C-alpha positions as a printed Julia matrix, in Angstrom:
660×3 Matrix{Float64}:
 -35.92  -10.0     6.97
 -34.93  -13.6     7.56
 -31.33  -12.83    6.62
 -31.3    -9.88    8.99
 -32.64  -12.04   11.84
 -30.02  -14.66   11.08
 -27.3   -12.02   11.09
 -28.55  -10.65   14.42
 -28.59  -14.16   15.88
 -25.07  -14.84   14.62
 -23.89  -11.57   16.15
 -25.47  -12.48   19.48
 -23.94  -15.98   19.39
 -20.51  -14.66   18.51
 -20.85  -12.0    21.19
 -21.8   -14.64   23.77
 -18.87  -16.85   22.81
 -16.51  -13.93   23.05
 -17.85  -13.05   26.51
 -17.32  -16.64   27.71
 -13.78  -16.64   26.31
 -13.0   -13.35   28.03
 -14.4   -14.68   31.34
 -12.34  -17.83   31.0
  -9.19  -15.79   30.42
  -9.91  -13.69   33.5
 -10.38  -16.8    35.65
  -7.15  -18.33   34.39
  -5.26  -15.14   35.06
  -6.73  -14.98   38.58
  -5.71  -18.59   39.36
  -2.22  -17.95   38.08
  -2.02  -14.88   40.28
  -3.07  -16.92   43.34
  -0.52  -19.61   42.6
   2.21  -17.07   42.06
   1.36  -15.36   45.35
   1.36  -18.74   47.15
   4.71  -19.56   45.62
   6.01  -16.18   46.71
   4.94  -16.79   50.3
   6.59  -20.2    50.18
   9.79  -18.58   49.07
   9.53  -16.06   51.92
   9.09  -18.88   54.37
  11.98  -20.79   52.86
  14.13  -17.72   53.29
  13.84  -18.32   57.11
  15.34  -21.82   56.88
  19.0   -22.42   57.74
  21.13  -25.51   57.11
  23.44  -26.88   59.82
  25.72  -29.9    60.05
  24.53  -33.14   61.59
  27.15  -32.87   64.37
  25.91  -29.37   65.26
  22.36  -30.73   65.43
  23.38  -33.45   67.85
  25.34  -30.99   69.98
  22.24  -28.74   70.29
  20.13  -31.78   71.17
  22.51  -32.83   73.94
  22.58  -29.25   75.25
  18.76  -29.15   75.35
  18.47  -26.27   72.88
  16.27  -28.11   70.34
  12.55  -27.91   71.21
  10.83  -29.61   68.22
  11.99  -31.83   65.38
  10.47  -33.61   62.38
  12.29  -36.58   60.87
  11.5   -36.73   57.15
  12.56  -39.03   54.3
  16.06  -37.61   53.88
  16.19  -34.55   56.16
  15.56  -33.5    59.74
  13.86  -30.16   60.38
  13.98  -28.66   63.9
  13.48  -25.45   65.86
  15.08  -24.04   68.97
  11.81  -22.4    69.96
   8.18  -23.46   69.78
   7.19  -20.09   68.29
   5.69  -20.4    64.74
   7.92  -17.57   63.54
  11.13  -19.14   64.87
  13.9   -20.02   62.43
  13.64  -23.54   61.04
  16.91  -25.45   60.88
  17.49  -28.52   58.79
  20.2   -31.09   58.35
  20.71  -34.23   56.37
  19.4   -37.46   57.86
  21.97  -40.06   58.9
  20.93  -43.63   59.65
  21.47  -43.8    63.41
  19.66  -46.41   65.53
  19.9   -44.5    68.81
  18.57  -41.18   67.4
  15.12  -41.49   68.97
  16.51  -42.23   72.45
  18.96  -39.34   72.16
  16.15  -36.95   71.22
  14.06  -38.1    74.17
  17.03  -37.63   76.49
  17.47  -34.09   75.22
  13.8   -33.25   75.83
  12.97  -32.84   72.12
   9.39  -33.17   70.99
   9.71  -34.97   67.67
   7.72  -36.94   65.11
   8.73  -39.12   62.23
   7.05  -38.59   58.84
   6.5   -41.71   56.79
   7.34  -40.83   53.15
   8.29  -42.64   50.0
   9.46  -41.72   46.53
   5.92  -41.98   45.15
   4.7   -39.64   47.87
   7.31  -37.09   46.89
   6.32  -37.33   43.25
   2.65  -36.74   44.07
   3.61  -33.87   46.33
   5.53  -32.23   43.51
   2.63  -32.76   41.11
   0.14  -31.21   43.51
   2.45  -28.31   44.21
   3.56  -27.36   40.7
   1.04  -29.18   38.48
  -1.78  -26.62   38.54
   0.59  -23.78   37.75
   2.17  -25.67   34.85
  -1.23  -26.72   33.48
  -2.67  -23.21   33.61
   0.48  -21.73   32.07
   0.37  -24.27   29.25
  -3.29  -23.56   28.55
  -2.63  -19.84   28.46
   0.32  -20.26   26.09
  -1.82  -22.47   23.83
  -4.61  -19.87   23.76
  -2.16  -17.07   22.93
  -0.6   -19.06   20.07
  -4.04  -19.91   18.74
  -5.08  -16.26   18.94
  -1.97  -15.18   17.07
  -2.71  -17.71   14.34
  -6.31  -16.58   14.09
  -5.7   -12.84   14.21
  -3.33  -11.82   16.95
  -3.34  -11.48   20.69
  -6.59   -9.87   21.89
  -7.52   -9.23   18.23
  -4.35   -7.27   17.27
  -4.1    -9.07   13.93
  -7.79   -9.11   13.15
  -9.26   -6.92   10.47
 -10.5    -3.53   11.69
 -12.74   -3.01    8.67
 -16.07   -1.3     9.3
 -18.91   -3.4     7.96
 -21.92   -1.61    6.48
 -25.17   -2.87    5.05
 -27.41   -0.96    2.69
 -29.82   -0.01    5.48
 -26.93    1.49    7.45
 -25.26    3.53    4.7
 -28.33    4.59    2.73
 -26.13    5.91   -0.11
 -26.87    5.3    -3.77
 -25.86    6.77   -7.11
 -28.49    9.5    -6.77
 -26.44   10.88   -3.86
 -23.39   11.24   -6.11
 -23.42   14.15   -8.55
 -20.93   15.59  -11.01
 -19.26   12.23  -11.72
 -21.39   10.72  -14.48
 -18.49    9.03  -16.28
 -17.26    7.42  -13.07
 -20.76    6.19  -12.22
 -21.06    4.61  -15.66
 -17.82    2.72  -15.11
 -19.08    1.39  -11.78
 -22.52    0.44  -13.08
 -21.08   -2.79  -14.51
 -19.95   -3.84  -11.04
 -23.42   -3.26   -9.63
 -25.04   -5.12  -12.5
 -22.68   -8.06  -12.04
 -23.52   -8.33   -8.35
 -27.22   -8.25   -9.2
 -27.11  -10.52  -12.26
 -23.88  -12.56  -12.31
 -25.45  -15.26  -14.44
 -25.57  -13.3   -17.69
 -21.84  -12.58  -17.41
 -20.72  -16.08  -16.46
 -22.96  -17.58  -19.14
 -20.99  -15.9   -21.9
 -17.67  -16.49  -20.13
 -17.02  -12.9   -19.09
 -15.12  -12.18  -15.92
 -15.54   -9.02  -13.92
 -12.36   -7.15  -12.98
 -11.27   -8.15   -9.49
 -10.39   -4.62   -8.49
 -11.13   -1.05   -9.49
  -8.9     1.86   -8.48
 -10.54    5.27   -7.98
  -8.01    8.01   -8.74
  -8.48   11.74   -8.34
  -7.83   14.86   -6.26
  -8.98   15.05   -2.62
 -12.63   15.88   -2.07
 -13.95   14.67   -5.43
 -16.09   11.91   -3.92
 -14.06    8.7    -4.3
 -15.2     7.25   -0.98
 -18.78    8.33   -1.65
 -18.72    6.53   -5.01
 -17.53    3.31   -3.38
 -20.31    3.47   -0.78
 -22.83    4.19   -3.52
 -21.77    1.02   -5.35
 -22.39   -1.01   -2.19
 -25.7     0.76   -1.67
 -26.88    0.08   -5.19
 -25.81   -3.56   -5.0
 -27.28   -3.99   -1.49
 -24.38   -6.15   -0.32
 -22.04   -6.0     2.7
 -19.47   -3.24    2.41
 -16.12   -3.53    4.21
 -14.5    -0.12    4.54
 -11.03    0.65    5.93
  -7.98    2.76    5.14
  -4.53    1.6     4.16
  -3.07    2.78    7.45
  -5.41    0.42    9.35
  -3.27   -2.51    8.2
   0.09   -1.16    9.29
   1.27   -1.64   12.88
   4.59   -1.55   14.68
   4.6    -5.37   14.89
   5.82   -7.09   11.75
   3.22   -9.51   10.41
   0.13   -7.88   11.95
  -0.81   -6.14    8.69
  -0.58   -9.36    6.7
  -2.7   -11.11    9.32
  -5.34   -8.41    9.05
  -5.42   -8.8     5.28
  -5.99  -12.55    5.65
  -8.73  -11.99    8.18
 -10.43   -9.37    5.98
 -10.6   -11.63    2.94
 -11.72  -14.55    5.08
 -14.68  -12.48    6.3
 -15.4   -11.36    2.75
 -15.53  -14.94    1.47
 -17.95  -15.86    4.24
 -20.32  -12.99    3.34
 -19.93  -13.0    -0.47
 -21.16  -11.28   -2.56
 -19.64   -8.19   -0.96
 -17.4    -5.19   -1.58
 -14.06   -4.42    0.04
 -13.06   -0.76   -0.05
  -9.51    0.31    0.86
  -9.15    4.08    1.14
  -5.71    5.7     0.8
  -4.24    2.61   -0.85
  -0.85    4.31   -1.18
  -0.3     3.77    2.57
   0.42    0.07    1.89
   0.75   -0.03   -1.88
   3.92    2.02   -2.34
   6.5     0.77   -4.8
   8.85   -1.77   -3.21
  11.98    0.24   -3.89
  14.97   -0.65   -1.72
  17.1     2.31   -2.79
  15.97    4.37    0.17
  15.42    1.53    2.61
  12.44   -0.8     2.9
   9.66   -1.31    5.4
   9.22   -4.99    6.24
   5.76   -4.58    7.75
   4.38   -2.57    4.82
   5.93   -4.87    2.23
   4.6    -8.0     3.93
   1.16   -6.42    4.03
   1.35   -5.57    0.34
   2.57   -9.07   -0.56
  -0.32  -10.6     1.37
  -2.8    -8.3    -0.38
  -1.43   -9.29   -3.78
  -1.63  -12.96   -2.83
  -5.22  -12.69   -1.59
  -6.35  -10.87   -4.73
  -4.84  -13.65   -6.81
  -6.44  -16.33   -4.67
 -10.13  -15.44   -4.54
 -12.62  -16.25   -7.26
 -14.27  -13.15   -8.71
 -17.27  -15.21   -9.8
 -18.28  -15.43   -6.13
 -18.98  -11.7    -6.15
 -16.08  -10.26   -4.14
 -15.18   -6.84   -5.52
 -12.17   -4.88   -4.28
 -12.36   -1.1    -4.66
  -9.56    1.24   -3.64
  -8.99    4.99   -3.71
  -5.83    7.07   -3.93
  -4.68   10.5    -5.0
  -1.08    9.34   -5.56
  -1.25    6.66   -8.28
   2.27    7.38   -9.48
   3.86    5.84   -6.35
   1.88    2.58   -6.38
   3.7    -0.69   -6.96
   3.41   -1.93  -10.54
   2.35   -5.39   -9.38
  -0.82   -4.06   -7.81
  -1.91   -2.38  -11.07
  -1.47   -5.34  -13.38
  -4.49   -7.19  -14.89
  -6.0    -9.56  -12.36
  -5.67   -7.15   -9.45
  -6.56   -3.45   -9.67
  -6.88   -3.72  -13.42
  -9.48   -0.98  -13.91
  -8.62    2.65  -13.22
 -11.51    5.08  -12.78
 -10.57    8.75  -12.89
 -12.62   10.94  -10.54
 -11.82   14.46  -11.75
 -12.95   17.86  -10.56
 -16.52   18.51  -11.75
 -17.31   20.76  -14.69
 -19.95   23.5   -14.72
 -22.86   21.1   -15.12
 -21.42   18.82  -12.49
 -21.07   21.65   -9.98
 -24.71   22.59  -10.49
 -25.78   19.02   -9.74
 -23.52   18.83   -6.67
 -24.97   22.07   -5.32
 -28.47   20.67   -5.74
 -27.53   17.52   -3.83
 -26.06   19.45   -0.91
 -29.05   21.83   -0.83
 -31.65   19.11   -0.36
 -32.0    19.71    3.36
 -31.27   23.46    3.28
 -34.05   26.04    2.87
 -33.43   28.26   -0.18
 -35.37   31.36   -1.18
 -36.47   32.37   -4.67
 -33.33   34.4    -5.44
 -30.99   31.38   -5.48
 -29.57   30.48   -8.88
 -27.31   27.43   -8.83
 -25.99   28.12  -12.33
 -24.44   31.42  -11.24
 -22.95   29.88   -8.08
 -21.45   27.13  -10.21
 -19.85   29.75  -12.5
 -18.44   31.45   -9.43
 -16.8    28.26   -8.16
 -14.72   27.13  -11.1
 -12.2    24.52   -9.96
 -14.08   23.64   -6.77
 -14.64   19.99   -5.8
 -17.6    18.45   -4.03
 -16.28   19.05   -0.53
 -15.64   22.72   -1.35
 -19.2    23.17   -2.59
 -20.6    21.45    0.49
 -18.58   23.84    2.66
 -19.88   26.84    0.72
 -23.5    25.74    1.19
 -22.94   25.25    4.91
 -21.27   28.65    5.29
 -24.2    30.27    3.47
 -26.65   28.59    5.83
 -24.66   29.86    8.83
 -24.68   33.39    7.39
 -28.45   33.24    6.89
 -28.97   32.21   10.51
 -26.6    34.96   11.67
 -28.66   37.53    9.76
 -31.94   36.26   11.22
 -33.44   34.74    8.08
 -35.25   31.44    7.61
 -33.83   30.69    4.17
 -30.55   31.06    2.29
 -30.41   33.76   -0.38
 -28.14   34.37   -3.35
 -26.38   37.07   -1.3
 -25.49   34.51    1.36
 -24.14   32.08   -1.22
 -21.86   34.64   -2.89
 -20.7    35.91    0.48
 -19.87   32.34    1.52
 -17.8    31.94   -1.66
 -15.68   34.89   -0.56
 -15.5    33.58    3.01
 -14.22   30.19    1.83
 -11.73   31.67   -0.63
 -10.42   34.75    1.2
 -11.84   34.54    4.73
 -14.11   36.9     6.61
 -13.82   40.68    6.46
 -11.53   42.17    9.11
 -13.41   45.27   10.15
 -11.08   45.97   13.05
  -7.93   46.28   10.93
  -7.2    49.97   10.38
  -4.64   50.75    7.69
  -2.79   54.01    7.56
  -3.69   56.45    4.79
  -0.43   55.67    3.02
  -1.06   51.91    3.07
  -4.66   52.37    1.91
  -3.38   54.3    -1.1
  -0.77   51.63   -1.91
  -3.31   48.8    -1.67
  -5.81   50.79   -3.73
  -3.44   51.51   -6.59
  -2.14   47.96   -6.45
  -5.61   46.44   -6.93
  -6.69   49.02   -9.53
  -3.47   48.25  -11.39
  -4.52   44.59  -11.69
  -8.05   45.49  -12.8
  -7.06   48.19  -15.28
  -4.41   46.06  -17.0
  -6.99   43.27  -17.33
  -9.51   45.68  -18.87
  -6.97   47.04  -21.35
  -6.23   43.61  -22.86
  -8.41   41.53  -25.15
  -7.99   37.98  -23.83
  -8.51   38.52  -20.12
 -11.52   37.81  -17.94
 -13.88   40.72  -17.13
 -13.51   42.36  -13.73
 -16.49   41.84  -11.43
 -15.35   43.24   -8.1
 -12.5    45.25   -6.56
 -12.11   45.61   -2.8
  -9.55   46.92   -0.35
 -11.32   45.48    2.69
  -8.85   43.2     4.52
  -9.73   39.54    4.93
  -8.84   37.06    7.68
  -6.69   34.94    5.35
  -4.16   37.74    5.01
  -5.38   39.58    1.92
  -5.49   43.38    2.2
  -7.49   43.56   -1.02
  -8.2    41.62   -4.19
  -9.75   41.72   -7.65
 -12.41   39.23   -8.72
 -12.81   38.28  -12.37
 -15.38   36.08  -14.08
 -14.78   33.81  -17.08
 -17.4    34.3   -19.78
 -17.33   30.55  -20.32
 -15.61   27.61  -18.66
 -12.26   26.84  -20.26
 -10.15   23.71  -20.21
  -7.3    25.09  -22.34
  -5.31   28.32  -22.34
  -3.59   29.74  -25.39
  -0.12   31.25  -25.32
  -1.57   34.72  -25.84
  -3.97   34.27  -22.92
  -1.16   33.14  -20.63
   1.04   36.07  -21.65
  -1.76   38.53  -20.94
  -2.46   36.81  -17.62
   1.2    37.39  -16.69
   0.81   41.07  -17.51
  -2.32   41.22  -15.31
  -0.52   39.52  -12.39
   2.29   42.07  -12.54
  -0.04   45.05  -12.97
  -0.21   45.63   -9.2
   3.56   45.92   -8.83
   3.7    48.17  -11.93
   1.1    50.54  -10.45
   3.06   50.81   -7.18
   6.24   51.65   -9.06
   4.58   54.3   -11.23
   2.64   56.1    -8.49
   4.97   55.86   -5.49
   8.33   55.46   -7.23
   8.99   52.45   -4.99
   7.67   48.94   -4.4
   6.32   47.01   -1.39
   5.94   43.43   -0.26
   2.34   43.36   -1.46
   3.21   41.71   -4.77
   4.94   38.63   -3.32
   2.11   36.24   -4.18
   1.69   37.82   -7.64
   5.38   37.31   -8.39
   5.3    33.74   -7.12
   2.32   32.81   -9.3
   3.67   34.65  -12.32
   7.01   32.88  -12.02
   5.32   29.48  -11.78
   3.21   30.19  -14.87
   6.18   31.45  -16.89
   8.24   28.4   -15.91
   5.4    26.09  -16.94
   5.23   27.82  -20.32
   8.92   27.08  -20.86
   9.34   23.62  -19.33
   5.96   21.92  -19.84
   3.89   23.6   -22.55
   6.55   24.16  -25.2
   5.73   27.9   -25.49
   9.33   29.1   -25.59
  10.97   29.7   -28.95
  14.38   29.04  -27.41
  13.61   25.46  -26.28
  10.73   24.61  -28.57
   8.75   21.39  -28.07
  11.0    19.95  -25.39
   9.68   18.62  -22.06
  12.08   19.91  -19.45
  10.03   19.07  -16.33
   8.08   16.03  -15.15
   4.98   16.5   -13.01
   4.92   14.44   -9.83
   2.09   14.21   -7.33
  -0.34   15.42   -9.99
  -3.48   15.23   -7.86
  -2.02   16.81   -4.71
   0.72   19.42   -4.84
   1.51   19.27   -8.56
   5.22   19.17   -7.69
   7.55   19.14  -10.7
  11.06   17.8   -11.18
  13.52   19.11  -13.77
  14.46   16.62  -16.46
  17.58   18.3   -17.76
  21.18   19.14  -16.93
  22.52   22.05  -14.89
  23.47   24.13  -17.94
  19.97   23.76  -19.38
  18.43   24.64  -16.01
  20.43   27.87  -16.02
  19.14   28.71  -19.49
  15.57   27.97  -18.32
  15.97   30.52  -15.52
  17.18   33.11  -18.02
  14.22   32.43  -20.32
  11.75   32.74  -17.44
  13.36   36.04  -16.4
  13.02   37.33  -19.96
   9.32   36.46  -20.15
   8.56   38.08  -16.8
  10.56   41.18  -17.68
   8.65   41.66  -20.93
   5.31   41.18  -19.14
   6.23   43.74  -16.47
   7.37   46.27  -19.05
   4.08   45.85  -20.9
   2.11   46.37  -17.67
   4.06   49.57  -16.93
   3.48   50.85  -20.44
  -0.28   50.19  -20.29
  -0.67   51.98  -16.97
   1.48   54.97  -17.95
  -0.62   55.41  -21.07
  -3.79   55.31  -18.96
  -2.63   57.28  -15.9
  -5.79   59.42  -15.77
  -8.01   56.36  -15.69
  -5.82   54.78  -13.0
  -6.1    57.84  -10.75
  -9.86   58.29  -11.12
 -10.68   54.63  -10.4
  -8.3    54.63   -7.44
  -9.92   57.78   -6.0
 -13.37   56.21   -6.33
 -12.21   52.91   -4.77
 -10.45   54.48   -1.77
 -13.67   56.33   -1.0
 -16.02   53.34   -1.4
 -13.59   50.52   -0.36
 -15.5    48.06   -2.57
 -16.75   48.66   -6.1
 -18.5    46.42   -8.59
 -17.42   45.54  -12.08
 -20.13   47.79  -13.51
 -18.88   50.8   -11.54
 -15.31   50.08  -12.55
 -16.18   49.81  -16.25
 -18.36   52.96  -16.13
 -15.42   55.11  -15.0
 -13.14   53.34  -17.47
 -15.46   54.08  -20.41
 -16.0    57.69  -19.34
 -12.28   58.37  -19.3
 -11.66   56.48  -22.54
 -14.69   58.04  -24.24
 -16.25   54.68  -24.98
 -20.03   54.53  -25.43
 -21.9    52.56  -22.76
 -23.07   49.21  -24.21
 -26.65   48.0   -23.98
 -27.02   45.9   -20.84
 -27.84   42.24  -21.2
 -29.17   39.83  -18.63
 -25.71   38.38  -18.05
 -24.35   41.82  -17.17
 -26.48   42.2   -14.03
 -24.36   42.8   -10.95
 -24.34   40.49   -7.97
 -26.21   41.9    -4.96
 -24.06   42.94   -2.06
 -24.68   42.59    1.65
 -25.46   46.3     1.93
 -28.36   45.92   -0.5
 -30.2    43.71    1.98
 -31.36   46.68    4.06
 -33.16   48.25    1.07
 -36.74   47.43    0.06
 -36.7    44.86   -2.72
 -38.99   45.15   -5.68
 -39.76   42.25   -8.0
 -37.24   43.64  -10.49
 -34.51   43.72   -7.84
 -35.29   40.15   -6.81
 -35.03   39.06  -10.43
 -31.72   40.89  -10.78
 -30.38   39.06   -7.73
 -31.44   35.79   -9.21
 -29.6    36.51  -12.43
 -26.52   38.0   -10.74
 -23.07   36.99  -11.9
 -19.86   36.85   -9.88
 -17.02   34.38   -9.61
 -14.1    33.33   -7.52
 -11.1    35.5    -8.27
  -9.11   34.17  -11.17
  -6.08   35.04   -9.11
  -5.8    34.09   -5.44
  -5.54   37.1    -3.09
  -1.98   37.79   -2.07
  -1.12   37.02    1.53
   0.73   40.33    1.71
  -1.76   42.5    -0.16
């Protein structure tokens, strides 16, 4: 409490000083404006002065044209009229003893000003001194501001400062990243108990780099570390350092570390480190501002003493482009990988995001986690929010399992487009296309079971799609599984060709994904007998786009294309053969689907077994179908509620085609 009061007092004092400084600047600027305006008026008045020769002056005096005159130290100023706005003439003074008598004879009203050199000096000081003094003070203040952080704070750090009471985030708010939390526990323990580390001579790493795909919780982890340690937390992004003025970024880095040393122990968190930490490669041109900022960051990290409790955390999803100097020991020497969560992790993340959301008794987080394989924390948070919005839309006070599965489809494929009316011909094409995918998957051994087939258009462009569920979460795929997946992807195009003797644009996404998978088999996974165990592509931007670059010559690239074409051709021929051999099954399932528009995996497999003459297996708990939206209008018995709770459905193993 005492520290908080002291901090509040310091903030008030600093705020008062800043207000006084701002007021002083305003006053100085106002005085300068007055002096400049006065000087401007003087110049306007001087513009109405005209120089004449001494002889001309005397001639006007003798002619009685001069009305007033003032004899000064070295000049004579006179007017031909007594009007204040009359033109003032001046001429050089000549020592002439009879000047006064001549002026009196000409009727001139004159006076003689007594001046000296010292008087002129004081006059100049009084005229120009205030302006010079104020200008000098202002220049001094600007230079001092630039040294201390830039004009009007341009070079000062823009880091947001948080305390534990403001963030309120701890490790219990972070789920699905147990390994990452373990790596960061040492940092928290060091900030709490630095003595036991320094006693043995251990030094804590100065920096830790959080690396992973977007949405996995890197920023949340950093805030949780500060929350657990209960120390000041300076948060900013890499782009906050960079400005159009060279040197501002470096100044902000200096100011940031100066603040950190004053409030140690503390944590500095730099999000999107790649904005300033890119490799200093001059092949494509450099960026002086970014490089100066990076150099200053490297220097500051070398300069501070980690035993004081200053920890630098940073996050990026592009570690491959970072400068090598920033990753060496003594800087960001610890890399913490924040990967996509596994099944258990997704369950824990769902529970965290559901804390403040009312859930009914049908909700089963395990089944939702199975349905969201590959999703990150931000995706799961979005799904929970969409489910809550659906529950409100349907007039309920709690979120049900139906809402959660519907929100999964909304996030993946978009909302249903009930106003899109397809022609009968297009409905048939889409129907056979989707049944082709599902039937080819059912006819192979190493594919995922079909859980849903629909030809209802979605807002993200899909005219229909097939959803499959993995029986268990997999981290590896065998060559056989990938080959059968290729056959499944091309099953839609094969069905179109068989039934309609032509093809449409509906398979564009299938072909794109199949080509990418076949190329990966050849160039990355060593699954081609022609090239063997040879890496022909390098993966760049692993955590974002997954972009790859060929690592071979042009002749080899041509051979790669031929090998990919061969693999795809064989997969397509196998899909055609499977569907031709099961034409009766294809037609019956398609007729049922075009009538119902959406069928479940159980309905699909029932028709499949009837046609194939396969005996219906005994149902197990895991085979219970997911409840649909239409089921909500029916009375629900306890058995139905239990079935909903145990329902199984997943995100489609293949993304819906934009053209389907």
